[in-house]
Biopython code that builds the backbone (N, CA, C, O; Angstrom):
import numpy as np
from Bio.PDB.StructureBuilder import StructureBuilder

atoms = [
    (1, "MET", "N", (-16.308, -16.137, -9.654)),
    (1, "MET", "CA", (-16.622, -15.118, -8.658)),
    (1, "MET", "C", (-17.856, -15.509, -7.864)),
    (1, "MET", "O", (-17.857, -15.422, -6.636)),
    (2, "GLY", "N", (-18.906, -15.939, -8.552)),
    (2, "GLY", "CA", (-20.135, -16.296, -7.862)),
    (2, "GLY", "C", (-19.970, -17.514, -6.970)),
    (2, "GLY", "O", (-20.577, -17.585, -5.901)),
    (3, "MET", "N", (-19.163, -18.466, -7.392)),
    (3, "MET", "CA", (-18.960, -19.672, -6.603)),
    (3, "MET", "C", (-18.172, -19.377, -5.340)),
    (3, "MET", "O", (-18.335, -20.066, -4.334)),
    (4, "PHE", "N", (-17.314, -18.353, -5.380)),
    (4, "PHE", "CA", (-16.517, -18.006, -4.205)),
    (4, "PHE", "C", (-17.414, -17.569, -3.055)),
    (4, "PHE", "O", (-17.146, -17.891, -1.897)),
    (5, "LYS", "N", (-18.477, -16.837, -3.371)),
    (5, "LYS", "CA", (-19.360, -16.369, -2.317)),
    (5, "LYS", "C", (-20.114, -17.520, -1.672)),
    (5, "LYS", "O", (-20.433, -17.451, -0.485)),
    (6, "HIS", "N", (-20.404, -18.569, -2.417)),
    (6, "HIS", "CA", (-21.154, -19.692, -1.879)),
    (6, "HIS", "C", (-20.260, -20.753, -1.253)),
    (6, "HIS", "O", (-20.759, -21.636, -0.556)),
    (7, "ALA", "N", (-18.954, -20.688, -1.484)),
    (7, "ALA", "CA", (-18.056, -21.707, -0.951)),
    (7, "ALA", "C", (-17.984, -21.661, 0.561)),
    (7, "ALA", "O", (-17.658, -22.670, 1.187)),
    (8, "GLN", "N", (-18.280, -20.512, 1.170)),
    (8, "GLN", "CA", (-18.165, -20.423, 2.615)),
    (8, "GLN", "C", (-19.270, -21.201, 3.334)),
    (8, "GLN", "O", (-19.163, -21.438, 4.537)),
    (9, "PHE", "N", (-20.324, -21.602, 2.628)),
    (9, "PHE", "CA", (-21.416, -22.319, 3.254)),
    (9, "PHE", "C", (-21.343, -23.827, 3.031)),
    (9, "PHE", "O", (-22.279, -24.538, 3.396)),
    (10, "LEU", "N", (-20.277, -24.329, 2.451)),
    (10, "LEU", "CA", (-20.207, -25.748, 2.107)),
    (10, "LEU", "C", (-20.178, -26.650, 3.330)),
    (10, "LEU", "O", (-20.849, -27.682, 3.332)),
    (11, "SER", "N", (-19.433, -26.306, 4.364)),
    (11, "SER", "CA", (-19.208, -27.256, 5.444)),
    (11, "SER", "C", (-20.102, -27.019, 6.659)),
    (11, "SER", "O", (-19.800, -27.528, 7.738)),
    (12, "ARG", "N", (-21.173, -26.275, 6.523)),
    (12, "ARG", "CA", (-22.062, -26.038, 7.652)),
    (12, "ARG", "C", (-23.300, -26.930, 7.519)),
    (12, "ARG", "O", (-24.181, -26.667, 6.700)),
    (13, "THR", "N", (-23.353, -27.969, 8.321)),
    (13, "THR", "CA", (-24.485, -28.878, 8.315)),
    (13, "THR", "C", (-24.900, -29.104, 9.759)),
    (13, "THR", "O", (-24.081, -29.459, 10.607)),
    (14, "VAL", "N", (-26.169, -28.897, 10.025)),
    (14, "VAL", "CA", (-26.702, -29.121, 11.363)),
    (14, "VAL", "C", (-27.742, -30.220, 11.257)),
    (14, "VAL", "O", (-28.675, -30.135, 10.459)),
    (15, "MET", "N", (-27.573, -31.244, 12.065)),
    (15, "MET", "CA", (-28.494, -32.370, 12.046)),
    (15, "MET", "C", (-29.704, -32.063, 12.932)),
    (15, "MET", "O", (-29.553, -31.574, 14.052)),
    (16, "VAL", "N", (-30.896, -32.351, 12.427)),
    (16, "VAL", "CA", (-32.136, -32.177, 13.189)),
    (16, "VAL", "C", (-32.428, -33.494, 13.894)),
    (16, "VAL", "O", (-32.594, -34.532, 13.253)),
    (17, "GLN", "N", (-32.488, -33.437, 15.218)),
    (17, "GLN", "CA", (-32.733, -34.650, 15.993)),
    (17, "GLN", "C", (-34.124, -34.581, 16.610)),
    (17, "GLN", "O", (-34.512, -33.547, 17.154)),
    (18, "ASN", "N", (-34.852, -35.642, 16.531)),
    (18, "ASN", "CA", (-36.194, -35.771, 17.106)),
    (18, "ASN", "C", (-37.143, -34.683, 16.601)),
    (18, "ASN", "O", (-37.977, -34.187, 17.359)),
    (19, "ASN", "N", (-37.019, -34.313, 15.336)),
    (19, "ASN", "CA", (-37.854, -33.274, 14.720)),
    (19, "ASN", "C", (-37.821, -31.956, 15.486)),
    (19, "ASN", "O", (-38.803, -31.213, 15.475)),
    (20, "ASN", "N", (-36.706, -31.657, 16.151)),
    (20, "ASN", "CA", (-36.564, -30.419, 16.916)),
    (20, "ASN", "C", (-35.868, -29.385, 16.024)),
    (20, "ASN", "O", (-34.658, -29.173, 16.113)),
    (21, "VAL", "N", (-36.663, -28.757, 15.172)),
    (21, "VAL", "CA", (-36.116, -27.811, 14.206)),
    (21, "VAL", "C", (-35.661, -26.528, 14.897)),
    (21, "VAL", "O", (-34.689, -25.905, 14.470)),
    (22, "GLU", "N", (-36.360, -26.131, 15.963)),
    (22, "GLU", "CA", (-35.997, -24.896, 16.656)),
    (22, "GLU", "C", (-34.592, -24.980, 17.256)),
    (22, "GLU", "O", (-33.819, -24.025, 17.179)),
    (23, "LYS", "N", (-34.275, -26.116, 17.846)),
    (23, "LYS", "CA", (-32.951, -26.296, 18.444)),
    (23, "LYS", "C", (-31.868, -26.292, 17.367)),
    (23, "LYS", "O", (-30.802, -25.705, 17.558)),
    (24, "ALA", "N", (-32.137, -26.941, 16.243)),
    (24, "ALA", "CA", (-31.176, -26.961, 15.143)),
    (24, "ALA", "C", (-30.994, -25.559, 14.565)),
    (24, "ALA", "O", (-29.884, -25.179, 14.193)),
    (25, "ASN", "N", (-32.072, -24.796, 14.489)),
    (25, "ASN", "CA", (-31.987, -23.428, 13.986)),
    (25, "ASN", "C", (-31.167, -22.557, 14.928)),
    (25, "ASN", "O", (-30.356, -21.750, 14.473)),
    (26, "ARG", "N", (-31.365, -22.708, 16.229)),
    (26, "ARG", "CA", (-30.569, -21.943, 17.196)),
    (26, "ARG", "C", (-29.091, -22.289, 17.085)),
    (26, "ARG", "O", (-28.233, -21.409, 17.158)),
    (27, "LEU", "N", (-28.798, -23.576, 16.909)),
    (27, "LEU", "CA", (-27.412, -24.006, 16.770)),
    (27, "LEU", "C", (-26.783, -23.431, 15.507)),
    (27, "LEU", "O", (-25.642, -22.968, 15.529)),
    (28, "LEU", "N", (-27.528, -23.461, 14.412)),
    (28, "LEU", "CA", (-27.028, -22.895, 13.163)),
    (28, "LEU", "C", (-26.801, -21.388, 13.294)),
    (28, "LEU", "O", (-25.791, -20.871, 12.818)),
    (29, "ASN", "N", (-27.729, -20.685, 13.932)),
    (29, "ASN", "CA", (-27.558, -19.248, 14.138)),
    (29, "ASN", "C", (-26.354, -18.952, 15.012)),
    (29, "ASN", "O", (-25.653, -17.966, 14.783)),
    (30, "THR", "N", (-26.103, -19.785, 16.004)),
    (30, "THR", "CA", (-24.927, -19.603, 16.855)),
    (30, "THR", "C", (-23.648, -19.773, 16.049)),
    (30, "THR", "O", (-22.718, -18.976, 16.175)),
    (31, "ILE", "N", (-23.602, -20.807, 15.224)),
    (31, "ILE", "CA", (-22.415, -21.059, 14.401)),
    (31, "ILE", "C", (-22.166, -19.891, 13.454)),
    (31, "ILE", "O", (-21.036, -19.419, 13.327)),
    (32, "LEU", "N", (-23.223, -19.424, 12.789)),
    (32, "LEU", "CA", (-23.070, -18.338, 11.820)),
    (32, "LEU", "C", (-22.680, -17.034, 12.497)),
    (32, "LEU", "O", (-21.896, -16.265, 11.940)),
    (33, "SER", "N", (-23.206, -16.769, 13.678)),
    (33, "SER", "CA", (-22.852, -15.520, 14.357)),
    (33, "SER", "C", (-21.416, -15.558, 14.872)),
    (33, "SER", "O", (-20.733, -14.533, 14.866)),
    (34, "LYS", "N", (-20.947, -16.728, 15.320)),
    (34, "LYS", "CA", (-19.565, -16.827, 15.785)),
    (34, "LYS", "C", (-18.577, -16.611, 14.645)),
    (34, "LYS", "O", (-17.496, -16.060, 14.856)),
    (35, "GLU", "N", (-18.936, -17.037, 13.454)),
    (35, "GLU", "CA", (-18.032, -16.903, 12.324)),
    (35, "GLU", "C", (-18.194, -15.583, 11.590)),
    (35, "GLU", "O", (-17.501, -15.330, 10.605)),
    (36, "GLY", "N", (-19.108, -14.738, 12.062)),
    (36, "GLY", "CA", (-19.224, -13.398, 11.505)),
    (36, "GLY", "C", (-20.016, -13.298, 10.219)),
    (36, "GLY", "O", (-19.907, -12.303, 9.503)),
    (37, "ILE", "N", (-20.802, -14.299, 9.915)),
    (37, "ILE", "CA", (-21.579, -14.275, 8.673)),
    (37, "ILE", "C", (-22.691, -13.229, 8.762)),
    (37, "ILE", "O", (-22.960, -12.523, 7.790)),
    (38, "PHE", "N", (-23.340, -13.131, 9.934)),
    (38, "PHE", "CA", (-24.414, -12.157, 10.086)),
    (38, "PHE", "C", (-23.892, -10.729, 9.981)),
    (38, "PHE", "O", (-24.521, -9.878, 9.352)),
    (39, "GLU", "N", (-22.741, -10.467, 10.598)),
    (39, "GLU", "CA", (-22.181, -9.116, 10.523)),
    (39, "GLU", "C", (-21.809, -8.766, 9.091)),
    (39, "GLU", "O", (-22.017, -7.636, 8.649)),
    (40, "GLN", "N", (-21.257, -9.741, 8.362)),
    (40, "GLN", "CA", (-20.897, -9.510, 6.971)),
    (40, "GLN", "C", (-22.148, -9.225, 6.142)),
    (40, "GLN", "O", (-22.126, -8.365, 5.262)),
    (41, "TYR", "N", (-23.223, -9.933, 6.416)),
    (41, "TYR", "CA", (-24.476, -9.705, 5.695)),
    (41, "TYR", "C", (-25.032, -8.319, 6.005)),
    (41, "TYR", "O", (-25.474, -7.608, 5.102)),
    (42, "ARG", "N", (-25.012, -7.935, 7.275)),
    (42, "ARG", "CA", (-25.549, -6.626, 7.654)),
    (42, "ARG", "C", (-24.717, -5.492, 7.060)),
    (42, "ARG", "O", (-25.249, -4.441, 6.704)),
    (43, "ARG", "N", (-23.414, -5.715, 6.959)),
    (43, "ARG", "CA", (-22.557, -4.676, 6.373)),
    (43, "ARG", "C", (-22.814, -4.510, 4.883)),
    (43, "ARG", "O", (-22.780, -3.391, 4.371)),
    (44, "THR", "N", (-23.066, -5.596, 4.188)),
    (44, "THR", "CA", (-23.225, -5.512, 2.735)),
    (44, "THR", "C", (-24.668, -5.327, 2.304)),
    (44, "THR", "O", (-24.945, -5.233, 1.108)),
    (45, "ARG", "N", (-25.594, -5.272, 3.251)),
    (45, "ARG", "CA", (-26.994, -5.101, 2.888)),
    (45, "ARG", "C", (-27.247, -3.700, 2.331)),
    (45, "ARG", "O", (-28.023, -3.530, 1.390)),
    (46, "TYR", "N", (-26.591, -2.705, 2.914)),
    (46, "TYR", "CA", (-26.726, -1.322, 2.458)),
    (46, "TYR", "C", (-25.357, -0.782, 2.097)),
    (46, "TYR", "O", (-24.330, -1.314, 2.518)),
    (47, "TYR", "N", (-25.360, 0.275, 1.316)),
    (47, "TYR", "CA", (-24.103, 0.905, 0.940)),
    (47, "TYR", "C", (-23.515, 1.608, 2.158)),
    (47, "TYR", "O", (-24.219, 2.293, 2.900)),
    (48, "GLU", "N", (-22.229, 1.425, 2.344)),
    (48, "GLU", "CA", (-21.529, 2.069, 3.446)),
    (48, "GLU", "C", (-20.591, 3.118, 2.874)),
    (48, "GLU", "O", (-19.734, 2.815, 2.044)),
    (49, "LYS", "N", (-20.761, 4.346, 3.323)),
    (49, "LYS", "CA", (-19.910, 5.420, 2.813)),
    (49, "LYS", "C", (-18.460, 5.156, 3.199)),
    (49, "LYS", "O", (-18.189, 4.511, 4.212)),
    (50, "PRO", "N", (-17.525, 5.658, 2.386)),
    (50, "PRO", "CA", (-16.110, 5.418, 2.703)),
    (50, "PRO", "C", (-15.695, 5.946, 4.080)),
    (50, "PRO", "O", (-14.863, 5.334, 4.750)),
    (51, "THR", "N", (-16.265, 7.071, 4.504)),
    (51, "THR", "CA", (-15.911, 7.582, 5.836)),
    (51, "THR", "C", (-16.421, 6.635, 6.923)),
    (51, "THR", "O", (-15.741, 6.413, 7.924)),
    (52, "GLN", "N", (-17.611, 6.082, 6.726)),
    (52, "GLN", "CA", (-18.137, 5.127, 7.701)),
    (52, "GLN", "C", (-17.292, 3.856, 7.726)),
    (52, "GLN", "O", (-17.080, 3.253, 8.778)),
    (53, "THR", "N", (-16.813, 3.462, 6.544)),
    (53, "THR", "CA", (-15.955, 2.277, 6.473)),
    (53, "THR", "C", (-14.665, 2.500, 7.245)),
    (53, "THR", "O", (-14.234, 1.642, 8.016)),
    (54, "ARG", "N", (-14.052, 3.664, 7.031)),
    (54, "ARG", "CA", (-12.808, 3.967, 7.755)),
    (54, "ARG", "C", (-13.040, 4.025, 9.258)),
    (54, "ARG", "O", (-12.242, 3.504, 10.037)),
    (55, "ARG", "N", (-14.131, 4.656, 9.660)),
    (55, "ARG", "CA", (-14.427, 4.736, 11.091)),
    (55, "ARG", "C", (-14.645, 3.352, 11.686)),
    (55, "ARG", "O", (-14.160, 3.061, 12.779)),
    (56, "ARG", "N", (-15.375, 2.496, 10.970)),
    (56, "ARG", "CA", (-15.638, 1.148, 11.463)),
    (56, "ARG", "C", (-14.354, 0.347, 11.572)),
    (56, "ARG", "O", (-14.131, -0.342, 12.567)),
    (57, "ILE", "N", (-13.513, 0.432, 10.557)),
    (57, "ILE", "CA", (-12.258, -0.327, 10.568)),
    (57, "ILE", "C", (-11.345, 0.162, 11.688)),
    (57, "ILE", "O", (-10.725, -0.644, 12.382)),
    (58, "ASN", "N", (-11.260, 1.486, 11.868)),
    (58, "ASN", "CA", (-10.435, 2.019, 12.959)),
    (58, "ASN", "C", (-10.980, 1.586, 14.317)),
    (58, "ASN", "O", (-10.212, 1.260, 15.222)),
    (59, "TYR", "N", (-12.301, 1.584, 14.457)),
    (59, "TYR", "CA", (-12.911, 1.144, 15.708)),
    (59, "TYR", "C", (-12.599, -0.330, 15.968)),
    (59, "TYR", "O", (-12.273, -0.710, 17.093)),
    (60, "GLU", "N", (-12.701, -1.153, 14.929)),
    (60, "GLU", "CA", (-12.407, -2.583, 15.098)),
    (60, "GLU", "C", (-10.951, -2.809, 15.461)),
    (60, "GLU", "O", (-10.643, -3.683, 16.271)),
    (61, "LYS", "N", (-10.050, -2.030, 14.868)),
    (61, "LYS", "CA", (-8.632, -2.161, 15.210)),
    (61, "LYS", "C", (-8.385, -1.783, 16.658)),
    (61, "LYS", "O", (-7.687, -2.495, 17.379)),
    (62, "CYS", "N", (-8.963, -0.645, 17.093)),
    (62, "CYS", "CA", (-8.784, -0.203, 18.474)),
    (62, "CYS", "C", (-9.375, -1.210, 19.450)),
    (62, "CYS", "O", (-8.793, -1.480, 20.501)),
    (63, "LYS", "N", (-10.524, -1.759, 19.102)),
    (63, "LYS", "CA", (-11.162, -2.745, 19.968)),
    (63, "LYS", "C", (-10.301, -4.001, 20.073)),
    (63, "LYS", "O", (-10.166, -4.574, 21.154)),
    (64, "ALA", "N", (-9.721, -4.428, 18.955)),
    (64, "ALA", "CA", (-8.867, -5.624, 18.979)),
    (64, "ALA", "C", (-7.624, -5.392, 19.829)),
    (64, "ALA", "O", (-7.207, -6.272, 20.582)),
    (65, "ILE", "N", (-7.031, -4.205, 19.708)),
    (65, "ILE", "CA", (-5.850, -3.884, 20.513)),
    (65, "ILE", "C", (-6.210, -3.865, 21.991)),
    (65, "ILE", "O", (-5.479, -4.397, 22.826)),
    (66, "TYR", "N", (-7.346, -3.245, 22.306)),
    (66, "TYR", "CA", (-7.788, -3.164, 23.699)),
    (66, "TYR", "C", (-8.046, -4.558, 24.265)),
    (66, "TYR", "O", (-7.603, -4.869, 25.370)),
    (67, "CYS", "N", (-8.755, -5.393, 23.519)),
    (67, "CYS", "CA", (-9.074, -6.741, 23.996)),
    (67, "CYS", "C", (-7.810, -7.576, 24.173)),
    (67, "CYS", "O", (-7.693, -8.337, 25.134)),
    (68, "GLU", "N", (-6.867, -7.435, 23.246)),
    (68, "GLU", "CA", (-5.610, -8.172, 23.368)),
    (68, "GLU", "C", (-4.835, -7.725, 24.597)),
    (68, "GLU", "O", (-4.272, -8.551, 25.316)),
    (69, "ASP", "N", (-4.806, -6.415, 24.838)),
    (69, "ASP", "CA", (-4.093, -5.884, 25.994)),
    (69, "ASP", "C", (-4.755, -6.334, 27.294)),
    (69, "ASP", "O", (-4.071, -6.711, 28.245)),
    (70, "MET", "N", (-6.081, -6.294, 27.330)),
    (70, "MET", "CA", (-6.788, -6.715, 28.542)),
    (70, "MET", "C", (-6.601, -8.207, 28.807)),
    (70, "MET", "O", (-6.413, -8.613, 29.954)),
    (71, "SER", "N", (-6.650, -9.023, 27.760)),
    (71, "SER", "CA", (-6.450, -10.451, 27.966)),
    (71, "SER", "C", (-5.021, -10.739, 28.428)),
    (71, "SER", "O", (-4.795, -11.640, 29.236)),
    (72, "ARG", "N", (-4.063, -9.974, 27.913)),
    (72, "ARG", "CA", (-2.674, -10.138, 28.365)),
    (72, "ARG", "C", (-2.547, -9.762, 29.838)),
    (72, "ARG", "O", (-1.852, -10.447, 30.589)),
    (73, "LYS", "N", (-3.207, -8.682, 30.265)),
    (73, "LYS", "CA", (-3.164, -8.268, 31.664)),
    (73, "LYS", "C", (-3.857, -9.283, 32.563)),
    (73, "LYS", "O", (-3.381, -9.570, 33.661)),
    (74, "ILE", "N", (-4.978, -9.828, 32.102)),
    (74, "ILE", "CA", (-5.691, -10.826, 32.897)),
    (74, "ILE", "C", (-4.856, -12.087, 33.036)),
    (74, "ILE", "O", (-4.798, -12.676, 34.116)),
    (75, "GLN", "N", (-4.208, -12.510, 31.953)),
    (75, "GLN", "CA", (-3.336, -13.688, 32.034)),
    (75, "GLN", "C", (-2.159, -13.434, 32.970)),
    (75, "GLN", "O", (-1.710, -14.349, 33.660)),
    (76, "PHE", "N", (-1.654, -12.202, 32.999)),
    (76, "PHE", "CA", (-0.563, -11.857, 33.901)),
    (76, "PHE", "C", (-1.020, -11.967, 35.352)),
    (76, "PHE", "O", (-0.290, -12.473, 36.204)),
    (77, "ILE", "N", (-2.235, -11.489, 35.625)),
    (77, "ILE", "CA", (-2.749, -11.545, 36.990)),
    (77, "ILE", "C", (-3.063, -12.979, 37.401)),
    (77, "ILE", "O", (-2.841, -13.354, 38.553)),
    (78, "LEU", "N", (-3.574, -13.785, 36.475)),
    (78, "LEU", "CA", (-3.996, -15.140, 36.806)),
    (78, "LEU", "C", (-2.879, -16.178, 36.716)),
    (78, "LEU", "O", (-3.128, -17.363, 36.941)),
    (79, "ARG", "N", (-1.670, -15.767, 36.397)),
    (79, "ARG", "CA", (-0.597, -16.758, 36.248)),
    (79, "ARG", "C", (-0.308, -17.433, 37.587)),
    (79, "ARG", "O", (-0.538, -16.869, 38.657)),
    (80, "LYS", "N", (0.196, -18.637, 37.493)),
    (80, "LYS", "CA", (0.414, -19.432, 38.694)),
    (80, "LYS", "C", (1.905, -19.585, 38.938)),
    (80, "LYS", "O", (2.729, -19.129, 38.146)),
    (81, "ASN", "N", (2.237, -20.231, 40.041)),
    (81, "ASN", "CA", (3.615, -20.513, 40.436)),
    (81, "ASN", "C", (4.413, -19.223, 40.615)),
    (81, "ASN", "O", (5.557, -19.122, 40.174)),
    (82, "ARG", "N", (3.798, -18.249, 41.261)),
    (82, "ARG", "CA", (4.512, -17.009, 41.551)),
    (82, "ARG", "C", (5.016, -17.051, 42.987)),
    (82, "ARG", "O", (4.462, -17.759, 43.828)),
    (83, "GLU", "N", (6.075, -16.284, 43.262)),
    (83, "GLU", "CA", (6.582, -16.223, 44.639)),
    (83, "GLU", "C", (5.562, -15.519, 45.524)),
    (83, "GLU", "O", (5.254, -15.990, 46.618)),
    (84, "ASN", "N", (5.039, -14.395, 45.053)),
    (84, "ASN", "CA", (4.036, -13.656, 45.794)),
    (84, "ASN", "C", (2.786, -13.547, 44.928)),
    (84, "ASN", "O", (2.715, -12.671, 44.066)),
    (85, "PRO", "N", (1.797, -14.419, 45.139)),
    (85, "PRO", "CA", (0.654, -14.426, 44.229)),
    (85, "PRO", "C", (-0.193, -13.159, 44.301)),
    (85, "PRO", "O", (-0.911, -12.848, 43.350)),
    (86, "PHE", "N", (-0.124, -12.423, 45.409)),
    (86, "PHE", "CA", (-0.892, -11.188, 45.531)),
    (86, "PHE", "C", (0.049, -10.027, 45.854)),
    (86, "PHE", "O", (0.138, -9.611, 47.010)),
    (87, "PRO", "N", (0.751, -9.500, 44.848)),
    (87, "PRO", "CA", (1.705, -8.426, 45.136)),
    (87, "PRO", "C", (0.963, -7.157, 45.570)),
    (87, "PRO", "O", (-0.085, -6.805, 45.029)),
    (88, "GLY", "N", (1.549, -6.485, 46.568)),
    (88, "GLY", "CA", (0.968, -5.246, 47.050)),
    (88, "GLY", "C", (-0.034, -5.432, 48.153)),
    (88, "GLY", "O", (-0.597, -4.448, 48.633)),
    (89, "SER", "N", (-0.286, -6.668, 48.582)),
    (89, "SER", "CA", (-1.286, -6.892, 49.622)),
    (89, "SER", "C", (-0.637, -7.117, 50.998)),
    (89, "SER", "O", (-1.312, -7.550, 51.931)),
    (90, "GLU", "N", (0.651, -6.830, 51.130)),
    (90, "GLU", "CA", (1.342, -7.093, 52.384)),
    (90, "GLU", "C", (1.188, -5.941, 53.348)),
    (90, "GLU", "O", (1.710, -5.993, 54.461)),
]
sb = StructureBuilder()
sb.init_structure("model")
sb.init_model(0)
sb.init_chain("A")
sb.init_seg("    ")
for serial, (resi, resn, name, xyz) in enumerate(atoms, 1):
    if name == "N":
        sb.init_residue(resn, " ", resi, " ")
    sb.init_atom(name, np.array(xyz, "f"), 0.0, 1.0, " ", f" {name:<3s}", serial, name[0])
structure = sb.get_structure()
């Protein structure tokens, strides 16, 4: 059980070039934030009531649905090789 929690950090290595530790730290923070490690840490730092958990999960689901729908609409608008690239502008 304990090893499972540490296994997620095995493949994260940032090389420090020219003794520029600040740049390497920023890069590491970017990698960890993109993979959701910071959010996971903030969630588990304090106890979250079950109602708050349900609200958060429902919010994340709604946000994912909204983002997927918006990206689908944007891809529809930006598609190429259409007969009329700007429908409704005639």
